[in-house]
N, C-alpha and C positions, 0 to 999 in steps of 0.2 A: 490623513485627509480622505474624506469619502469619495468614492469613484462615481462620477456622474453617470446616470442611466438615461436611455433614450426611449421615447414613446414609439409605438409602432408607426404612427402617422409621420413622425419626424424622420424615422429611418426610411420610410417609403419615399419621402421627399428627397432624401439624400440619394437613394438608389436611382430615382428618375433623373435627377440633375446630373449625377455622375455618368449614367449610361448615355445621356444626351451629349455630354461633353466629350466622352471617349468616342462615341459614334461619329460625331462631326469631325474630330481630328483624324480618326482612322480612315474615314471616307476620302480624305484628301491625299492619302498615301498611295503610291503606286506599288502594287504587289510585285515582289522581285523573286519569289521562289521559283526554282527550276521544277520541271515536270519530267519524271522518268516513268516510262510506260512498258508494261510487260503483258504478254497475253497472246491472243489469237486474232482472227480476222475482224472481230468487232472493233479493234483498235489498231490493227496493222495499217501503217501509212505508206507501205511500199517496200517493206523488208524483203519479201519474197521475189521482188524484181531482181535481187542481187544473188539469188541462189538457184541451183538446179532443182526443179520440182516438176510437178505435173499440172495440167491446166486447171484442175479442181482447186488448187491452192495458189493460183495466180489471178490477178485482175488488171493486167497491164494491156488490155485490149478493149475495143469498143463492144458494147455501149457503156461499159463502166466509166464513170466520170463524165457522163454526157450532158449534165445540166448546165455546163458553161462556167462554173466557178473556176475550174482548172482548164488548161488548154487541151485537155484530153485525158486518157486513162493515166492514173498515177500509181496503180497497185492497190488502191483502196477498194474494198468490197462494198461499193455504194454507187449511187448515181452521182454523187458529189463528195462532200466531206463526211467525216466520221466523228464520233464523239470527242476524241481528243483534240481535233481541230477547233471545235467550239469551246472546249474547256480552256485551251490556250488563248483564244480570243477574249474570253471573259476575264482571264487572269492577266491580260495585257502583256502577253509574251508572244514571240513569233511562233508559227507552226513548228512543232517538234519534228526534226528529221529522223529517219531511220538510222540506227547505229551503223549499218553497213553502207550508207550512202557516201560515196567518195567525196572527200574534201569538206564534209559537213562540219560545222562548229557546234559544240555541245555545251556551251556555257549556260544555255537555257533549258537543258535537258536532252534526253535521247529516247528514241522509240525502239525497243527491242522486240516488239510483238511480231509474231510470225503466223500467218494464216495456216490453220490446220494443226497448230501446236496444242499439246495437252499438258496437264500437270505431270502425268506419268511419261517418262522418257520413251516408253514403248509405243505411245500413241502416234501413229503416222510416222514411225521411225524412218529416218533417212530422207524424208521428203520435206521436212520443216526444221525450224530451229526450236528445239524443245525448251521447256521452262527452265530446266537445270542449266542448259547452255546460255539462255538469256541472262540468268543470274551471274554466270561466269563472265559474260560480256560486260555486265555492269561493273564487276570487280576490275576488269581490264581498263574500263573507262575511268574508274575511280583513281587508279594509279596514274593514268595520263593527266587527269585534272590536278593531281598533286604535283606533278612535274611542271605543269603549265602555270598553275596559280600559286603554288606553295602549299605546304601541308595545312597551315592554319586556315587560309581562305577556302581551300578545297573542303576541309572538314565542315566549315560553316555552310557552304553551298549544299553539301550532302545532307546535313541535319535540318536545314530549312526547306529542302525540296519536298515535293509531294510525289507519292508513289502510287500510280494507278495500275491495278492488276485486274485483267478481265480474261479469265481462262477456266476451262472445265468442260465446256460443251463437247469438244471432240473426244474427251475421255469417255463420256457417257454415250455418245453416238457411235463413233468408229471403234472405240475401245471396249464397249460393253453391249449396247443394244443390238448391234449388228455383228457381234463377235461371239458365236456360240461357245467357243472354247472358254472364254472368260466367264460366261454365264454358268457353265458347268463347274468352273473352279471356284467362283466367288458368289455368295449371295449378294443381293442388292446392298444390304447393310454393311457387309464386309468390304465391298468394292467402294462404297461411299466413304467408309472409314479410311481406306487406303488413300483415296484421292485427296480427301480433306486433310489427312495427316501429313501428306507430302506438301500440300499448300501451306499448312501451318508452319512446317519446318522452313519453307522458303521465306515466309514472312519473318521468321525469327532470324534467318541468315541475313536478310536485308537490315533488320534492326541492329544486329551485331556489327554491320558495316557502317552504321551511323544513321540509317533511315529512322524517321520518327512519325511521319504523317502519311497515312495510307487511305486509299479508297480501293476496296476489293468488291467488284461487281458480283452480285449473286447471279444465278442463272434465270433466264426467261422461261416461260412455258414451252419447253422444247417440242412437245408433242403437237403444238399448233403451228409450227413451221409448215409452209406449203409442201415441202418434201415429205414430212412426216404424216401429214394428212393423206397424201397420195399413197403412202406405204402402209397406212393403218389397216391391219387385216381384220379388225373387229367391227368394221362399219362399211356401209355402202354409200353413206351420204356425206362423206368427207369431214366428219367431225374430228376433233383433236385426238391424237394418240395419247390418251390419258395416262397409260402406264409409263410412258417416257417422261411426261410432265411430273409424275409423282416421284420419279428418281431425282429430277431437278429440285423438287421441293425438299427431299431428304438431304440433298447436298446443301441447300440454303439454310436449313435448320442447323446443320453441323457447323457451317461457316459462321453464322451469327453467334453461336456459342463460343466458337474459337476466338472471334474478335473481342467479345466481352471479357473472356479469360485473359487474353493477351494484354488488354488495357490494364487489367488489375495487376498483372505480373511485371510488365515492363514500364519502367519510369519514363514519362514523357510520350508514351504511345498514344497517338490520336488517330481516329479513323472516321471515314464517311461510310454510312450504311446505305446501300443503294435501293434495297427492296425492289429490285428490277422485275421480279416475277409478278408481283401484284400490280406494279405500274404498267407492264405490258398486257397483263390480263384484262385490265380495264379497257385498253384500246382494242384488244381483240374482240371483246364482246360488245363494246359501245363505241365503235369507230367514229361515228358522226359527231359525237361529243368532243372529239379531239381533232376534228378537221379532216378525217379520212372517209373515203367512200367505200373502200374495199380492204378488209382485214383478213381475207381468206386466200385470195389468189395472189401470186407474185406478179410484179410488173413485167419481169423478164424471165423467160424459161419456156418450157413446152410441156405438153401432156396435161393430166388432171391438175388443176390449180396452178398450172405452170410450175409444177413441183419437181420436174426433172431438171437437174442441174446442167443446162446446156447454154446458159446465157452467154452470148458473144462467140460461141464456137463457130468455126468456119466450115468444118466438115459437114457434108450433106447429112450424115446420120445424126449430127448434133444440131440440126436446124432449130431455130427458136423464134418465139414471138416476143415483142416488146410493146408495152402500153404507150399511149400518147403522153400522158401526164403522170409522172411517178409521184408527184406530191399528193395524188389522190390515194396512193397505195401505202399500206403499212409495210408491206414486204417488197423489197427491191428485186431480189431473186429468190431462189427456192429456200434459202436458209438465212439470208441477210436482210435487215431492215433498210428502209429508204433514208435518205439524208434528213428528211423532215423529222423522223423518229429520233435520229441522233441529236438534232438540235433541241427537240423538246426534252430529251433526257438530260442533256447538258444543263439546261436551264433549271430542271428539277433538282439535280445534284448540287447546283450552285447555291440555291436559295431555300430548298425545302426544309421544313421542320424535321429535325432528327427523329428517327423512328425507333432507335434503340437507346437504352440508357448509356449516357456518356458519349454518344456519337456526335459528329459535327457535320457541317456542310462544307462543300468545296470552298466557298467564299471564306469560311472561317480559317481553313488551312492555308489559304494564300494571303491572309491578312494578318497584320501585326496585332489585330484586335482579338486573335484567335483564343487567347488564354483567359479572356475576361468574361465571366458569367455573373449572374446576379449575386450568387453567394460570395464570389470574389470581391464584388463591389462592396457588399455589406462589411466584410472583414476589413477591407482596405480603408473604408471611410471610418469605421469604428476605431481602427487603430490610429488614424490621423487625429481623431477628435478625443481620444482617450476613453472611448466607450468600451465596456467589457461585456455588455449584455444588451439584447434587443428587447427584453421584457421591461 
């Protein structure tokens, strides 16, 4: 018997109908994936409240958290919420607690991020929970979940969970830019290779523990932070410290290549590409288009551009100024963005069109619809109808 063939217009009709059917059904489902978070102050929700550290790596004092969403400072380096709070809200799960928070429940995930942490264990060593230790904490939690839920259910939770990683800034600032010894030992290319190589290994370790769905934030234009503008030795007008931003760009290029390779190597590996550098660069240069009045000065701090990291310090030598409306500012303090930026970024990551081949959105990763793409629909429908060709 001859095999029936389909016309392009007929196949297009099938695709549109099927996508509509799947989209409607998937939109009625409540995402249930857990969220596990690793990194530094961009996503720290209070981890460093529970360790001994220095004031630079803590945010458990006013005016942090001043915008009223919380009852006061929470350890988040923001005037309110941070990226992961908005992602959790969009995913319809509770805010994810720090792993070190006493009596916390981790059925919806855990936050291991520690302000000041780097990919390299030597970065701010002894003052933070480094990336390697965060991975070990995850392994510890994984064992606890197996005991609590049983091996099968825990394995399902781990494999369906989303893993958000935001780290690297401290390696390039504290670990390299302001570390003459490291600059003498390593070229920029070698240092970037070492940092991204360790990051790649950590992602592989998580994959081997059962993780499948990742979002690894790339780095913003580091040289445009208020603190870096103030420290830029090559200009008197406060322009961005471009040499530092170029290091961030080199990191991002290596990271993008790593994620593409890992998706090809590891079965079931899915990732969100953030393109955080370009996204922030637009807001730095065209702030009014995104609802900001000031993308140069920090809301809280002192000195040029409020770039001296003194926000909230009570000692006289650390006096600081704070703006009236932080929603008008891109930068909350000398190195951290305001809550408004976190919210905009969460919405971008949730729905934005993928910018790298094979990448997804956060919404894809949290949805049961995540595996379905146009090519999948064509194959699925052709199989059901007995078609073997689109021509």
